[in-house]
C-alpha positions in Angstrom: 123.9 48.9 141.9 120.2 49.5 141.5 118.4 51.7 143.9 116.4 50.2 146.8 112.6 50.6 146.9 112.9 53.1 149.7 115.4 55.3 147.8 113.3 55.1 144.6 110.2 56.2 146.4 111.9 59.2 148.0 113.9 60.3 145.0 110.9 60.0 142.7 108.9 62.2 145.0 106.3 59.4 145.7 107.2 59.3 149.4 107.9 62.5 151.4 109.2 61.9 154.9 107.9 64.3 157.5 110.5 66.2 159.6 111.4 64.3 162.8 112.8 61.1 164.1 112.9 57.9 162.0 112.9 54.4 163.5 114.1 51.6 161.3 112.7 48.3 162.6 114.8 45.1 162.3 116.9 46.2 159.2 119.6 43.8 158.0 123.0 45.4 158.2 123.1 46.0 154.5 119.8 47.9 154.3 119.9 51.1 152.2 119.7 54.2 154.4 121.2 56.6 151.9 118.1 58.8 151.6 117.5 58.9 155.4 118.9 61.8 157.4 121.5 60.2 159.7 121.0 62.4 162.6 117.3 61.6 162.8 117.7 57.8 162.4 117.7 55.2 165.1 117.7 51.4 164.7 115.3 49.1 166.6 116.8 45.6 166.6 117.4 42.6 168.8 119.5 40.3 166.6 123.1 40.7 167.9 125.1 40.5 164.6 123.0 43.2 163.0 123.1 45.3 166.2 126.8 45.1 166.2 127.1 46.1 162.6 124.8 49.1 163.0 126.6 50.2 166.1 129.9 49.7 164.4 128.7 52.1 161.7 127.9 54.7 164.3 124.2 54.4 164.5 122.0 54.6 167.6 120.6 51.1 168.2 118.0 50.2 170.8 115.6 47.3 171.7 113.0 49.7 173.1 110.5 51.3 170.8 109.8 54.9 171.7 107.6 57.6 170.1 108.8 58.5 166.6 107.7 60.5 163.6 108.3 57.7 161.0 108.6 54.0 161.5 110.0 51.8 158.8 109.1 48.1 159.2 111.5 45.7 157.5 109.5 42.5 157.1 110.8 39.4 158.8 110.0 35.9 157.7 107.5 35.4 160.4 104.0 36.6 159.6 103.1 36.9 163.3 106.1 39.0 164.0 105.5 41.2 160.9 102.0 41.9 162.1 103.2 42.7 165.6 105.8 45.1 164.2 103.1 46.9 162.2 100.9 47.2 165.3 103.9 48.5 167.3 104.8 51.0 164.6 101.2 52.3 164.5 101.2 52.7 168.3 104.4 54.7 168.3 104.7 56.6 165.0 102.8 59.1 162.8 103.8 57.5 159.4 104.3 53.8 158.9 106.4 52.5 156.0 106.5 48.7 155.3 109.3 47.2 153.1 109.7 43.6 152.3 110.3 40.8 149.8 107.6 38.7 148.1 109.2 35.6 149.6 108.6 37.1 153.0 104.9 37.6 152.4 104.8 41.3 151.6 102.1 41.0 149.0 99.8 39.1 151.3 100.5 41.7 154.1 99.8 44.5 151.6 96.4 43.0 150.8 95.6 42.7 154.5 96.5 46.3 155.1 94.5 47.5 152.1 91.5 45.5 153.3 91.6 47.6 156.5 92.7 50.9 155.2 91.7 51.1 151.5 94.0 51.9 148.6 97.6 52.5 149.6 100.6 54.0 147.7 103.2 51.5 146.9 106.5 50.8 145.0 107.1 47.4 143.6 110.7 46.6 142.7 113.4 43.9 143.0 111.0 41.1 143.9 109.4 43.1 146.7 107.1 45.9 147.7 107.3 49.1 149.7 104.0 50.7 150.9 103.1 53.4 153.5 100.2 54.8 155.4 99.4 57.2 158.3 99.4 55.3 161.6 96.1 53.8 162.5 94.6 51.9 165.4 92.9 49.3 163.2 95.9 47.0 163.6 95.7 46.9 167.4 94.6 43.2 167.3 98.0 42.4 165.6 99.9 43.5 168.7 102.2 40.9 170.3 101.7 40.1 174.0 104.4 38.7 176.3 105.9 35.3 175.7 103.3 32.5 176.2 103.6 28.9 177.2 102.6 26.6 174.4 101.2 23.1 174.3 104.7 21.8 174.5 105.1 23.4 177.9 107.7 26.1 176.9 107.4 29.9 176.6 107.9 31.2 173.1 107.2 34.5 171.3 106.1 35.6 167.8 109.0 35.2 165.3 111.5 33.2 167.4 112.8 30.0 165.8 110.4 27.1 166.2 107.8 29.2 168.1 104.9 26.9 167.4 106.4 23.5 168.3 109.6 21.8 169.4 112.1 21.7 166.5 112.3 18.0 165.4 116.1 18.1 165.0 116.5 19.5 168.5 114.2 16.8 169.9 116.2 14.1 168.1 119.5 15.4 169.5 118.1 15.8 173.0 117.0 12.2 173.1 120.4 11.0 171.9 122.5 12.8 174.6 124.2 10.5 177.0 123.1 10.1 180.6 126.2 11.9 181.8 127.7 15.0 180.2 130.8 17.0 180.9 130.9 19.6 183.7 131.2 22.9 181.8 128.7 23.0 178.9 127.5 25.4 176.3 124.5 25.5 174.0 125.4 27.5 170.9 122.4 29.2 169.3 120.3 28.2 172.3 117.0 29.6 171.0 114.4 29.4 173.7 116.2 26.7 175.6 114.9 23.3 174.6 118.3 21.7 174.2 119.5 23.5 177.3 116.8 21.9 179.4 117.8 18.5 178.0 121.5 19.1 179.0 120.6 20.1 182.5 118.6 17.0 183.0 121.7 14.9 182.6 124.1 14.1 185.4 127.6 15.7 185.6 126.7 19.2 184.4 128.0 21.9 186.8 127.4 24.9 184.5 125.7 25.7 181.2 126.1 28.8 179.1 123.2 29.6 176.7 124.6 31.6 173.9 121.9 33.1 171.6 122.0 36.0 169.1 118.3 36.9 169.2 117.4 38.7 172.4 113.7 37.8 172.1 114.6 34.1 172.1 116.9 34.5 175.0 114.1 36.3 177.0 112.0 33.2 176.4 114.9 30.9 177.5 115.2 32.8 180.8 111.5 31.8 181.4 112.1 28.2 180.3 115.4 27.5 181.9 115.3 28.5 185.6 118.1 26.1 186.8 120.7 28.1 188.7 123.5 26.4 186.8 122.4 28.2 183.6 123.9 31.5 182.5 122.5 33.5 179.5 124.6 35.4 176.9 123.2 37.6 174.2 126.0 37.2 171.7 127.1 36.0 168.3 128.2 32.5 168.8 130.7 32.9 165.9 132.6 35.5 167.9 131.9 34.6 171.5 135.0 34.2 173.8 134.4 32.4 177.0 136.9 31.8 179.9 137.7 29.1 180.5 136.9 26.9 177.5 134.1 24.4 177.5 134.2 20.7 178.2 131.2 20.1 176.0 128.9 21.8 173.5 125.5 21.0 172.0 124.1 22.8 169.0 121.5 22.9 166.3 123.1 25.5 164.1 121.0 27.8 161.8 121.4 27.4 158.1 119.3 30.3 156.7 120.0 33.9 156.0 116.5 35.2 155.5 114.9 32.5 153.4 118.1 31.6 151.5 120.0 28.5 152.6 123.5 29.5 153.9 125.6 26.5 154.8 128.4 29.0 155.7 126.5 29.6 158.9 126.6 26.0 160.0 130.3 25.8 159.0 130.9 28.9 161.1 129.2 27.2 164.1 131.4 24.2 163.7 134.5 26.3 163.6 133.3 28.2 166.6 132.6 25.0 168.5 136.2 23.8 167.8 137.6 27.1 169.1 135.4 27.2 172.2 136.2 23.7 173.3 139.0 22.7 175.6 141.4 20.1 174.0 139.4 17.3 175.8 136.1 18.9 174.8 133.2 17.1 173.1 130.6 18.3 170.6 127.1 17.0 170.0 125.4 18.5 166.9 122.2 17.9 164.8 122.0 19.0 161.2 119.5 18.6 158.3 120.5 15.5 156.4 121.0 17.3 153.1 123.6 19.7 154.5 127.2 18.8 153.6 128.9 19.3 157.0 131.1 16.1 157.1 134.1 17.7 155.5 133.9 20.7 157.8 133.6 18.5 160.9 136.7 16.6 159.9 138.5 19.9 159.2 138.0 21.1 162.8 137.8 17.8 164.8 140.1 14.8 164.8 137.4 12.3 165.7 133.9 12.6 164.1 131.1 10.1 164.3 127.5 10.0 163.1 125.7 8.7 166.1 122.1 8.6 164.8 119.5 10.3 162.7 116.5 9.7 160.6 115.3 10.7 157.1 115.5 14.4 157.9 118.4 14.8 160.3 121.8 13.4 161.2 123.5 13.5 164.6 127.2 14.2 165.0 129.5 13.5 167.9 133.0 15.0 167.6 136.1 15.1 169.9 139.6 16.4 169.9 139.1 19.9 168.4 142.0 20.9 166.1 143.9 24.1 167.0 
């Protein structure tokens, strides 16, 4: 297996890490830390599956950034979040290292940083770039503030799913929900709470669990969904275990790992919904029209109907989960 950009930079002597603590910001579970001293390393993350993997491997994981000698920013897909992470790293570290793929905008970000700082050392490899610089206050304007209410009337934050507008698929599903819903409901992958609000606007709902893996999204959901019937769970929906089981579930499952389409995620959500529903339970789901979920739905539910959609999305209603 080829070396990562970080390992290459360190082993080739291009990057010398100062002694002291190292904070790795939002690394995927498979990120290469072979050249980092384990005892000095802590992981800053808010995405539950990656948090669980890093903790399972014995690393210290936190959601709170504290003073550190070196901060390594692993670029997310969101430009606004990437900029906020660099500003945060500069405020809390002495040395800032940025590592990312071209498909996540690392080259554009590199140019923006060079425009403010001048020439910067870098390593380009494996369709990405690693670069580094001493922390600077010139990125203070990139810092993220608290969640803000957008024109759609909901609180969102930089980098959360559909932070700039209501997701069109979620809006389609919300409009298609029946006037009355089962008593004990769940929203799998609840995001910042748009579908949950729609569920709570229907009659018959006694309780709703919002299950969301990204803590920043769940923080926004707590601001958007203030109904006392709502409960919030920072968890991986694929492994969540409620008691008792649900009478109904709504979901708009994710289908990306990074920028790559991963239909396994959606299939996993369908399997999870079947497991989390009581025998009489019902599922309402929206999916992009091009995603081939019909066979998976029939594998996990005895009754499956397409109840609507448009050129971009299709709406499913399923009952009688298979055990």
